[in-house]
Phi, psi and omega in degrees: 000093188268331182279154180292137178288157178246130177256158168263127176221108175050052174090353181241155174253123185224153177299150181304323181290343182253357185284135181198162166254161176296148181291344175264016175290136185294339174292332181271310188276342182229355184065027184267098180173175181225166179210169170209155182225129172237182177220164173255149168248112195066225178270358189265122176289129185265131176053045182299310185297314177303323178293319178291324175297320179292322177301316180295317179297318178297316181296318178297322183295328181251010173061041168271130181295135176231087187283353182266141173282166180296326177296319179291323177295321176299317180299320180298313182298311180298324179291322178295317176298318180296320177301336179260012178076026181052064182294152180268143172054066177234154169273147178239112185250119174260129181240121179241125179237170175294350178088181180294142183225128181294327180254014176062021183220306185266136178289151180251022180056034174231074185295155176259143179222130176229146173238118189242129177254151177204146176303140172291129178257101184291150177281155178307139182303327183295337177299328180271334180274326181252342177097149178260173180234145177249155161245161175255150177228147183261029176282156175250124177286138179288124178044069187301339178275004178243134177270077189266166179286348177286093187239030182299314181293326179294316179296314179297319180296317179298320178297317179296319179298312182297319180297332181266002182071025180260161180276340183199164173249131183255127181287135177237128182275165178300334179278359178088011176269151170254145187245292182204171176267179184298325181223021183215158169265157188239138181224154170224156173249136167235101191061229177267016179263119181261123184239135174216142180297151181238338182261146178060036177227156175279138179281089182293140178290318176297319178304313181297320177298315180298317179296320179298315179294316185295332182303332180267357186240329188220170169277121183258129178238124174263102184196177184288151174236134180254137183306317186295340181265355189300326181291349181270350184274157187274328181208162174210155175201166176236159179227148173193175182302314182266335179277340186056237176252108185249117180293144179239130184243000177197149174229120186055236181263006182269140174267136176264126177061231181261011173083016173213162183305132183276165183291325181293316178297319177296322179295318180291322177299315180294322178293324177297316179297321176296320177298316178300313181300319180293316180293323180293320180298323178296319182294322184277349185291000000 
């Protein structure tokens, strides 16, 4: 992708280097806004409507005005992709803020909307063949069911994970439960029982797809996971838009299972790829 990408910003299409919000935008001065991220496979956006529905839900939770219908948002996303020549394998980030504010605090019901594209940066292949490792952090995410612009805990967690050579940071509560990672959902296997936390987590779109697929393959349990028990599980993995199904073989100093990606995780990862291929084929048909 050699040419400069074009972004959508408040009704205009502008080069990435010239794209901006006003400095009194509440997303900048107060972190008041939400976002969502999907990706394309080839030129086809995957699960576009579910991502837009989650954006709408997040906006409603923090009372950010969203004057566009889901159909209009879809048109904006498709138009942005078209302006860029329908690039292959890109992330599509929608950012919705409270808009410019004269007093830097109260919204004036003129929200800002941007659609930002970026090439998908795949993780090293060995992460999937040998498995990744997590660290835990004791931060509390702000409104975990909202994909908000307040990502301070996520940034700090990612910095700690990178310093430790881990692929992600897993949130641990004062009660000793683990919930989700900074940008991923967390799953474990106990035999053929697939378990994932349900409280204090973001409803990931990839997570929902995996749960749908897994329902025909395993016993699915939505329930709490305790940090102290992680070493007793047979397999673990995380899911996200860009990570897809990524096997996890260790958390902090604990080894998960036998310390390499398990067969159930591999089976589920393969099924997810088949699902994506089938959905992409429908879009391109």
